[in-house]
C-alpha positions as CSV (number, residue, x, y, z in Angstrom):
1,M,98.4,114.7,115.4
2,W,97.3,116.7,112.4
3,Q,100.7,116.1,110.6
4,S,100.2,112.4,111.0
5,Y,96.6,112.7,109.7
6,L,97.7,114.8,106.7
7,N,100.5,112.3,105.9
8,G,98.0,109.4,105.9
9,L,95.6,111.4,103.8
10,L,98.3,112.4,101.2
11,V,100.0,109.0,100.9
12,A,96.6,107.1,100.6
13,F,95.3,109.6,98.0
14,G,98.5,109.3,96.0
15,L,98.3,105.5,95.9
16,I,94.6,105.1,95.3
17,M,94.2,107.8,92.7
18,A,96.2,105.9,90.1
19,I,93.9,103.9,87.8
20,G,93.9,100.3,88.7
21,T,91.6,97.2,88.9
22,Q,89.7,98.4,92.0
23,N,89.1,101.9,90.8
24,A,88.0,100.6,87.4
25,F,85.6,98.2,89.0
26,V,84.1,100.8,91.3
27,L,83.7,103.3,88.4
28,A,82.2,100.6,86.1
29,Q,79.6,99.7,88.8
30,S,78.9,103.3,89.4
31,L,78.3,104.0,85.7
32,R,75.9,101.1,85.6
33,R,74.3,102.2,88.9
34,E,74.6,98.6,90.0
35,H,75.0,98.5,93.8
36,H,77.7,101.2,93.5
37,L,77.3,102.6,97.0
38,P,77.7,99.3,98.9
39,V,80.7,98.6,96.6
40,A,82.3,101.9,97.6
41,A,81.6,101.3,101.3
42,L,83.2,97.8,101.0
43,C,86.3,99.2,99.4
44,V,86.6,101.9,102.1
45,F,86.2,99.3,104.9
46,C,88.8,97.0,103.4
47,D,91.3,99.8,103.0
48,A,90.8,101.0,106.6
49,V,91.2,97.5,108.0
50,L,94.3,96.8,105.8
51,V,95.9,100.1,106.7
52,A,95.2,99.6,110.4
53,L,96.7,96.1,110.3
54,G,99.8,97.4,108.5
55,V,100.2,100.3,110.9
56,F,99.7,98.5,114.1
57,G,101.1,95.1,113.1
58,L,104.4,96.6,111.9
59,A,104.6,99.3,114.6
60,T,105.6,96.9,117.4
61,V,108.2,95.2,115.3
62,L,109.7,98.4,114.0
63,A,109.7,100.1,117.4
64,N,111.9,97.3,118.8
65,N,114.3,97.1,115.9
66,P,116.0,100.4,114.8
67,T,117.5,98.5,111.8
68,L,114.1,97.5,110.5
69,L,112.9,101.0,111.1
70,A,115.7,102.4,109.0
71,V,115.0,99.8,106.3
72,A,111.3,100.7,106.3
73,R,112.2,104.4,106.2
74,W,114.6,104.2,103.4
75,G,112.8,101.4,101.6
76,G,109.6,103.5,101.8
77,A,111.4,106.6,100.4
78,V,112.9,104.6,97.5
79,F,109.5,103.0,96.7
80,L,107.8,106.4,96.9
81,I,110.4,107.9,94.5
82,W,109.9,105.0,92.1
83,Y,106.1,105.2,92.4
84,G,106.2,109.0,91.7
85,S,108.5,108.4,88.8
86,Q,106.0,105.8,87.3
87,A,103.2,108.4,87.7
88,L,105.4,111.0,86.1
89,R,106.0,108.6,83.2
90,R,102.3,107.9,82.8
91,A,101.6,111.6,82.8
92,F,103.4,111.8,79.5
93,S,101.6,108.9,77.9
94,Q,98.1,108.7,76.5
95,Q,95.5,106.8,78.6
96,S,91.8,106.9,79.2
97,L,89.2,104.9,81.0
98,E,86.9,102.8,78.9
99,Q,83.3,102.5,80.3
100,G,82.3,98.8,80.4
101,E,78.9,97.7,79.3
102,G,76.8,95.6,81.7
103,Q,75.2,92.3,80.8
104,G,72.2,92.7,83.0
105,Q,71.7,93.5,86.7
106,K,73.7,91.3,89.1
107,S,72.7,90.5,92.6
108,R,74.2,92.6,95.4
109,R,75.9,89.5,96.8
110,A,77.6,88.7,93.5
111,V,78.7,92.3,93.0
112,L,80.1,92.5,96.5
113,L,81.9,89.2,96.2
114,S,83.4,90.5,92.9
115,A,84.5,93.7,94.7
116,L,86.1,91.6,97.5
117,A,88.0,89.6,94.9
118,V,89.2,92.7,93.0
119,T,90.4,94.2,96.3
120,L,91.9,91.2,98.2
121,L,93.3,89.1,95.3
122,N,95.2,92.0,93.9
123,P,98.9,91.7,95.1
124,H,99.3,95.5,95.0
125,V,96.9,95.9,97.9
126,Y,99.3,94.1,100.1
127,L,102.4,96.0,98.8
128,D,100.7,99.4,98.8
129,T,98.1,99.3,101.6
130,V,99.6,96.9,104.1
131,L,103.3,97.2,103.6
132,L,104.0,100.7,102.3
133,I,101.2,102.7,103.9
134,G,101.4,100.6,107.0
135,S,105.2,100.9,107.5
136,L,105.0,104.6,106.9
137,G,102.2,104.9,109.4
138,A,104.2,103.0,112.0
139,Q,106.7,105.8,112.0
140,Q,104.2,108.6,112.7
141,T,104.0,110.3,116.0
142,V,100.2,109.5,116.1
143,P,99.7,106.3,114.1
144,G,95.9,106.3,114.8
145,A,95.6,109.8,113.2
146,Y,97.5,108.5,110.2
147,V,95.1,105.5,109.9
148,V,92.1,107.9,110.0
149,G,93.8,110.1,107.4
150,A,94.3,107.2,105.1
151,A,90.7,106.0,105.6
152,S,89.5,109.5,104.9
153,A,91.3,109.5,101.6
154,S,89.7,106.2,100.7
155,L,86.2,107.4,101.8
156,V,86.4,110.6,99.7
157,W,87.9,108.9,96.7
158,F,85.6,105.9,96.4
159,F,82.4,107.8,97.2
160,T,83.4,110.5,94.7
161,L,83.7,107.7,92.1
162,A,80.4,106.2,93.2
163,L,78.4,109.3,93.4
164,G,80.0,111.3,90.6
165,A,80.5,108.6,88.0
166,A,77.9,109.9,85.5
167,W,79.4,113.4,85.6
168,L,83.0,112.1,85.7
169,A,82.7,109.7,82.8
170,P,83.3,112.1,79.9
171,W,85.9,113.9,81.9
172,L,87.8,110.7,82.7
173,A,87.8,109.6,79.1
174,R,90.2,112.5,78.3
175,P,93.9,111.6,78.5
176,G,94.7,115.1,79.7
177,T,92.7,114.4,82.9
178,W,94.8,111.3,83.8
179,R,98.0,113.3,83.0
180,L,97.0,115.9,85.5
181,L,96.0,113.2,88.1
182,D,99.3,111.4,87.6
183,L,101.3,114.7,87.9
184,M,99.5,115.3,91.2
185,V,100.3,111.7,92.4
186,A,104.0,112.3,91.5
187,V,104.2,115.5,93.4
188,M,102.6,113.9,96.5
189,M,104.9,110.9,96.4
190,F,108.0,113.0,95.9
191,G,106.9,115.3,98.8
192,V,106.4,112.4,101.2
193,A,109.6,110.7,100.2
194,A,111.5,114.0,100.8
195,Q,109.9,114.3,104.3
196,L,111.0,110.7,105.1
197,I,114.6,111.4,103.9
198,L,114.9,114.7,105.7
199,H,113.1,113.8,108.9
């Protein structure tokens, strides 16, 4: 059970830590103190639902088809190696996060609708969260623990951004920080890929 939980935690952390539109949106809202906690909660909820759909939707199909299971296993390993390689490449390039400037306070409804759009209209959410995290979770001995692990990673990450944005802003502006984060992502992705290949 704990191995499944840890796998979900590490895979989800590795995928959500890389800077992207959703992270940038949450961080920008947090820096503005504009409905940042509801935005973080919405992102966590969406991630948990998408991971659960991926895990339990693909689990039945994969369990009844060893060929699909092998494809998911090796496809997941290849994707993780590729993703880790991309993170490793980013670690050696300069990047920083620009803080956006607000144009006045928006309503909570408008901000949450924007957060939903950033989350659900991003094609990577379906590739990463539903297909990749879901197919890996379907292979775990305790898929439910894997889902909880992935949701825990999302909870920790998004609320860290929401609650610590003011403190993190100058730190995140340094390219060295993102190099370190990307190196950590690469190590996590390579480690999970190796586990898939050797299991």
